[in-house]
DRENDO-1510 file (C-alpha; in Angstrom, 1 decimal, always signed):
<recs>
REC; n; res; u; v; w
REC; 1; UNK; +114.8; +67.7; +125.1 .
REC; 2; UNK; +116.6; +67.0; +121.6 .
REC; 3; UNK; +114.3; +67.9; +118.7 .
REC; 4; UNK; +114.3; +69.3; +115.1 .
REC; 5; UNK; +114.5; +73.1; +115.1 .
REC; 6; UNK; +115.4; +75.6; +112.5 .
REC; 7; UNK; +119.1; +77.3; +112.3 .
REC; 8; UNK; +119.8; +80.4; +110.3 .
REC; 9; UNK; +123.2; +80.9; +108.5 .
REC; 10; UNK; +123.9; +84.8; +109.1 .
REC; 11; UNK; +126.4; +84.8; +106.5 .
REC; 12; UNK; +124.0; +83.8; +103.9 .
REC; 13; UNK; +120.9; +85.9; +105.4 .
REC; 14; UNK; +120.4; +89.1; +103.3 .
REC; 15; UNK; +117.9; +90.6; +105.9 .
REC; 16; UNK; +114.9; +90.6; +103.6 .
REC; 17; UNK; +112.5; +89.6; +106.4 .
REC; 18; UNK; +110.6; +87.2; +104.3 .
REC; 19; UNK; +111.0; +84.4; +107.0 .
REC; 20; UNK; +109.7; +86.8; +109.6 .
REC; 21; UNK; +106.5; +87.1; +107.8 .
REC; 22; UNK; +106.2; +83.4; +106.9 .
REC; 23; UNK; +106.7; +82.4; +110.5 .
REC; 24; UNK; +103.1; +82.1; +112.2 .
REC; 25; UNK; +104.5; +81.8; +115.6 .
REC; 26; UNK; +106.7; +84.8; +115.8 .
REC; 27; UNK; +109.8; +82.6; +116.5 .
REC; 28; UNK; +112.0; +84.7; +114.0 .
REC; 29; UNK; +112.8; +88.4; +114.0 .
REC; 30; UNK; +115.3; +90.8; +112.5 .
REC; 31; UNK; +118.3; +91.7; +114.8 .
REC; 32; UNK; +120.9; +94.1; +113.4 .
REC; 33; UNK; +119.7; +93.5; +109.8 .
REC; 34; UNK; +119.9; +89.6; +110.2 .
REC; 35; UNK; +117.2; +87.1; +110.7 .
REC; 36; UNK; +117.4; +85.3; +114.3 .
REC; 37; UNK; +115.6; +82.7; +116.0 .
REC; 38; UNK; +114.4; +84.6; +118.9 .
REC; 39; UNK; +113.2; +81.9; +121.2 .
REC; 40; UNK; +113.3; +78.1; +120.8 .
REC; 41; UNK; +110.1; +77.5; +122.4 .
REC; 42; UNK; +108.3; +79.6; +119.7 .
REC; 43; UNK; +109.5; +77.2; +117.0 .
REC; 44; UNK; +107.3; +74.4; +115.9 .
REC; 45; UNK; +109.8; +72.7; +113.8 .
REC; 46; UNK; +107.5; +72.6; +110.7 .
REC; 47; UNK; +109.7; +74.8; +108.6 .
REC; 48; UNK; +107.2; +77.1; +107.1 .
REC; 49; UNK; +110.0; +79.7; +107.0 .
REC; 50; UNK; +112.3; +77.6; +104.7 .
REC; 51; UNK; +110.5; +78.1; +101.4 .
REC; 52; UNK; +110.3; +81.9; +101.9 .
REC; 53; UNK; +114.1; +82.3; +102.2 .
REC; 54; UNK; +115.5; +83.4; +99.0 .
REC; 55; UNK; +119.2; +82.7; +99.9 .
REC; 56; UNK; +118.7; +79.3; +101.6 .
REC; 57; UNK; +120.0; +80.7; +104.8 .
REC; 58; UNK; +117.6; +78.6; +107.0 .
REC; 59; UNK; +117.9; +74.8; +107.5 .
REC; 60; UNK; +117.0; +72.1; +110.1 .
REC; 61; UNK; +119.1; +70.8; +112.9 .
REC; 62; UNK; +118.6; +68.6; +115.6 .
REC; 63; UNK; +119.7; +69.6; +118.9 .
REC; 64; UNK; +118.7; +70.3; +122.6 .
REC; 65; UNK; +116.1; +72.9; +122.6 .
REC; 66; UNK; +113.1; +73.8; +124.8 .
REC; 67; UNK; +109.9; +72.2; +123.7 .
REC; 68; UNK; +107.5; +74.1; +121.5 .
REC; 69; UNK; +105.1; +76.0; +123.8 .
REC; 70; UNK; +101.9; +76.8; +121.9 .
REC; 71; UNK; +100.4; +78.5; +124.9 .
REC; 72; UNK; +103.3; +80.9; +125.1 .
REC; 73; UNK; +103.2; +81.5; +121.3 .
REC; 74; UNK; +99.5; +82.3; +121.5 .
REC; 75; UNK; +99.9; +84.6; +124.4 .
REC; 76; UNK; +102.7; +86.5; +122.6 .
REC; 77; UNK; +100.8; +86.7; +119.2 .
REC; 78; UNK; +97.9; +88.1; +121.1 .
REC; 79; UNK; +100.0; +90.6; +122.9 .
REC; 80; UNK; +101.5; +91.8; +119.5 .
REC; 81; UNK; +98.1; +92.1; +118.0 .
REC; 82; UNK; +97.0; +94.3; +120.9 .
REC; 83; UNK; +100.0; +96.6; +120.4 .
REC; 84; UNK; +99.0; +96.9; +116.9 .
REC; 85; UNK; +95.5; +97.8; +117.7 .
REC; 86; UNK; +96.7; +100.5; +120.4 .
REC; 87; UNK; +99.1; +102.0; +117.8 .
REC; 88; UNK; +96.4; +102.3; +115.1 .
REC; 89; UNK; +93.9; +103.8; +117.6 .
REC; 90; UNK; +96.4; +106.2; +118.9 .
REC; 91; UNK; +97.3; +107.3; +115.4 .
REC; 92; UNK; +93.6; +107.6; +114.5 .
REC; 93; UNK; +93.1; +109.7; +117.8 .
REC; 94; UNK; +95.9; +112.0; +117.0 .
REC; 95; UNK; +94.8; +112.4; +113.3 .
REC; 96; UNK; +91.3; +113.4; +114.5 .
REC; 97; UNK; +92.9; +115.9; +117.0 .
REC; 98; UNK; +94.8; +117.4; +114.3 .
REC; 99; UNK; +91.8; +118.3; +112.1 .
REC; 100; UNK; +90.5; +121.3; +114.1 .
REC; 101; UNK; +88.9; +124.6; +112.6 .
REC; 102; UNK; +90.5; +127.8; +113.7 .
REC; 103; UNK; +87.7; +129.8; +112.5 .
REC; 104; UNK; +86.7; +132.3; +115.2 .
REC; 105; UNK; +83.7; +134.2; +113.8 .
REC; 106; UNK; +81.1; +134.1; +111.2 .
REC; 107; UNK; +80.6; +135.3; +108.5 .
REC; 108; UNK; +83.8; +135.3; +106.8 .
REC; 109; UNK; +83.2; +136.8; +103.4 .
REC; 110; UNK; +84.3; +140.4; +103.6 .
REC; 111; UNK; +81.3; +141.6; +101.8 .
REC; 112; UNK; +79.2; +140.1; +104.4 .
REC; 113; UNK; +81.0; +140.8; +107.8 .
REC; 114; UNK; +79.8; +143.9; +109.7 .
REC; 115; UNK; +82.1; +146.9; +109.7 .
REC; 116; UNK; +82.2; +147.1; +113.5 .
REC; 117; UNK; +82.0; +143.9; +115.8 .
REC; 118; UNK; +83.5; +143.0; +119.0 .
REC; 119; UNK; +85.5; +140.1; +117.5 .
REC; 120; UNK; +87.5; +143.0; +115.5 .
REC; 121; UNK; +88.7; +144.6; +118.7 .
REC; 122; UNK; +92.3; +144.0; +119.4 .
REC; 123; UNK; +92.4; +141.4; +116.6 .
REC; 124; UNK; +95.0; +140.4; +114.2 .
REC; 125; UNK; +93.2; +140.3; +110.9 .
REC; 126; UNK; +93.8; +137.8; +108.0 .
REC; 127; UNK; +92.6; +138.9; +104.6 .
REC; 128; UNK; +92.7; +135.7; +102.5 .
REC; 129; UNK; +91.9; +134.6; +98.9 .
REC; 130; UNK; +89.0; +132.1; +99.2 .
REC; 131; UNK; +90.8; +129.3; +97.5 .
REC; 132; UNK; +93.9; +129.7; +99.6 .
REC; 133; UNK; +92.8; +127.4; +102.2 .
REC; 134; UNK; +92.0; +124.5; +99.7 .
REC; 135; UNK; +95.6; +124.8; +98.3 .
REC; 136; UNK; +97.2; +124.6; +101.5 .
REC; 137; UNK; +96.4; +121.8; +103.9 .
REC; 138; UNK; +97.8; +123.4; +107.2 .
REC; 139; UNK; +96.0; +126.7; +106.3 .
REC; 140; UNK; +93.9; +126.7; +109.5 .
REC; 141; UNK; +96.9; +126.0; +111.9 .
REC; 142; UNK; +99.4; +128.3; +110.0 .
REC; 143; UNK; +97.4; +131.3; +109.1 .
REC; 144; UNK; +93.9; +131.4; +110.9 .
REC; 145; UNK; +95.0; +130.4; +114.3 .
REC; 146; UNK; +94.5; +133.4; +116.7 .
REC; 147; UNK; +93.3; +135.5; +113.8 .
REC; 148; UNK; +90.1; +136.9; +112.7 .
REC; 149; UNK; +89.4; +135.7; +109.0 .
REC; 150; UNK; +87.9; +137.5; +106.1 .
REC; 151; UNK; +88.0; +136.2; +102.6 .
REC; 152; UNK; +87.3; +137.4; +99.1 .
REC; 153; UNK; +88.1; +136.8; +95.4 .
REC; 154; UNK; +88.9; +139.8; +93.2 .
REC; 155; UNK; +87.8; +138.1; +90.0 .
REC; 156; UNK; +84.5; +136.9; +91.3 .
REC; 157; UNK; +83.3; +139.5; +93.8 .
REC; 158; UNK; +81.9; +142.8; +92.4 .
REC; 159; UNK; +83.2; +146.1; +93.3 .
REC; 160; UNK; +86.3; +147.2; +95.4 .
REC; 161; UNK; +87.4; +146.0; +98.8 .
REC; 162; UNK; +89.1; +149.2; +99.7 .
REC; 163; UNK; +86.0; +150.8; +101.1 .
REC; 164; UNK; +84.8; +148.0; +103.5 .
REC; 165; UNK; +88.5; +147.4; +104.6 .
REC; 166; UNK; +89.1; +150.9; +105.4 .
REC; 167; UNK; +86.0; +151.2; +107.3 .
REC; 168; UNK; +87.0; +148.0; +109.4 .
REC; 169; UNK; +90.3; +149.3; +110.1 .
REC; 170; UNK; +89.2; +152.8; +110.9 .
REC; 171; UNK; +86.3; +151.8; +113.3 .
REC; 172; UNK; +88.1; +149.0; +115.1 .
REC; 173; UNK; +91.5; +148.5; +117.0 .
REC; 174; UNK; +93.0; +146.2; +114.3 .
REC; 175; UNK; +96.7; +145.1; +115.6 .
REC; 176; UNK; +98.0; +143.6; +112.4 .
REC; 177; UNK; +97.0; +142.6; +108.9 .
REC; 178; UNK; +98.0; +139.5; +107.1 .
REC; 179; UNK; +97.1; +139.0; +103.5 .
REC; 180; UNK; +97.4; +135.4; +102.1 .
REC; 181; UNK; +96.9; +135.3; +98.3 .
REC; 182; UNK; +97.5; +133.1; +95.5 .
REC; 183; UNK; +100.1; +133.6; +92.9 .
REC; 184; UNK; +97.6; +134.1; +90.2 .
REC; 185; UNK; +97.4; +137.6; +88.8 .
REC; 186; UNK; +93.9; +138.4; +89.8 .
REC; 187; UNK; +94.8; +137.8; +93.5 .
REC; 188; UNK; +97.0; +140.9; +93.5 .
REC; 189; UNK; +93.9; +142.8; +94.2 .
REC; 190; UNK; +93.8; +141.6; +97.7 .
REC; 191; UNK; +97.2; +143.0; +98.5 .
REC; 192; UNK; +96.4; +146.3; +96.8 .
REC; 193; UNK; +93.2; +146.8; +98.7 .
REC; 194; UNK; +94.9; +146.1; +102.0 .
REC; 195; UNK; +97.7; +148.5; +101.4 .
REC; 196; UNK; +95.2; +151.3; +100.1 .
REC; 197; UNK; +92.7; +150.7; +103.0 .
REC; 198; UNK; +95.7; +151.1; +105.5 .
REC; 199; UNK; +96.6; +154.4; +103.9 .
REC; 200; UNK; +93.0; +155.7; +104.0 .
REC; 201; UNK; +92.6; +154.7; +107.7 .
REC; 202; UNK; +95.3; +156.8; +108.6 .
REC; 203; UNK; +96.8; +154.1; +111.0 .
REC; 204; UNK; +99.9; +152.5; +111.2 .
REC; 205; UNK; +99.0; +148.8; +111.1 .
REC; 206; UNK; +101.8; +146.2; +110.7 .
REC; 207; UNK; +101.1; +144.2; +107.4 .
REC; 208; UNK; +102.5; +141.3; +105.7 .
REC; 209; UNK; +101.7; +139.6; +102.4 .
REC; 210; UNK; +102.1; +135.7; +101.8 .
REC; 211; UNK; +101.9; +134.3; +98.3 .
REC; 212; UNK; +101.0; +130.7; +97.9 .
REC; 213; UNK; +101.5; +128.7; +94.7 .
REC; 214; UNK; +98.6; +126.8; +93.1 .
REC; 215; UNK; +100.3; +123.5; +95.0 .
REC; 216; UNK; +99.9; +125.4; +98.2 .
REC; 217; UNK; +103.8; +126.1; +98.8 .
REC; 218; UNK; +104.8; +129.4; +100.2 .
REC; 219; UNK; +106.7; +131.3; +97.2 .
REC; 220; UNK; +107.0; +134.8; +98.7 .
REC; 221; UNK; +106.6; +136.7; +101.9 .
REC; 222; UNK; +106.6; +140.5; +102.1 .
REC; 223; UNK; +106.4; +142.6; +105.3 .
</recs>
């Protein structure tokens, strides 16, 4: 049938996509950076897209075209809405899956953990500043995964960590020790305590120290 329908001058189209948003029937889409009439039967010929075009690339023409199919339009819009809902749902599911605690034991404060415990045997030990996990969003996945975690703050905790750490290293089969500290000077006490405890234990334990900035970036790694 011959009817009034839109036509798009691709030479004038700047690919802004405003007409795509203005078309409530989904008749227009962007193809290779240009607006295109995707299906004649989706265009109702009312021209809601015309005022939205900043370059006047859209106009009416009268030609032979498939009749406007409202049922097909509704079906297509429902399908698109379903796709959006599924995409959002999948994103929410993935986001939920990513938020997973890697804590493997309790308690975590070095002052509170027992000197000898089954979870220490054959463990890779993480000794971290208690504020480190707050500065780096991926702390659990990067540092705590597959490790036993103990935390402390040299500025707030009284006494030395050396004696407690030495006892843990001496009485248990610790495979490695990773220290994660902040760049602030007081956090240097964690790395110092770890090195002194290893010396006092008389064992060879692979050790590394990772320093985080207050923004959570890794600024130094020492083995």
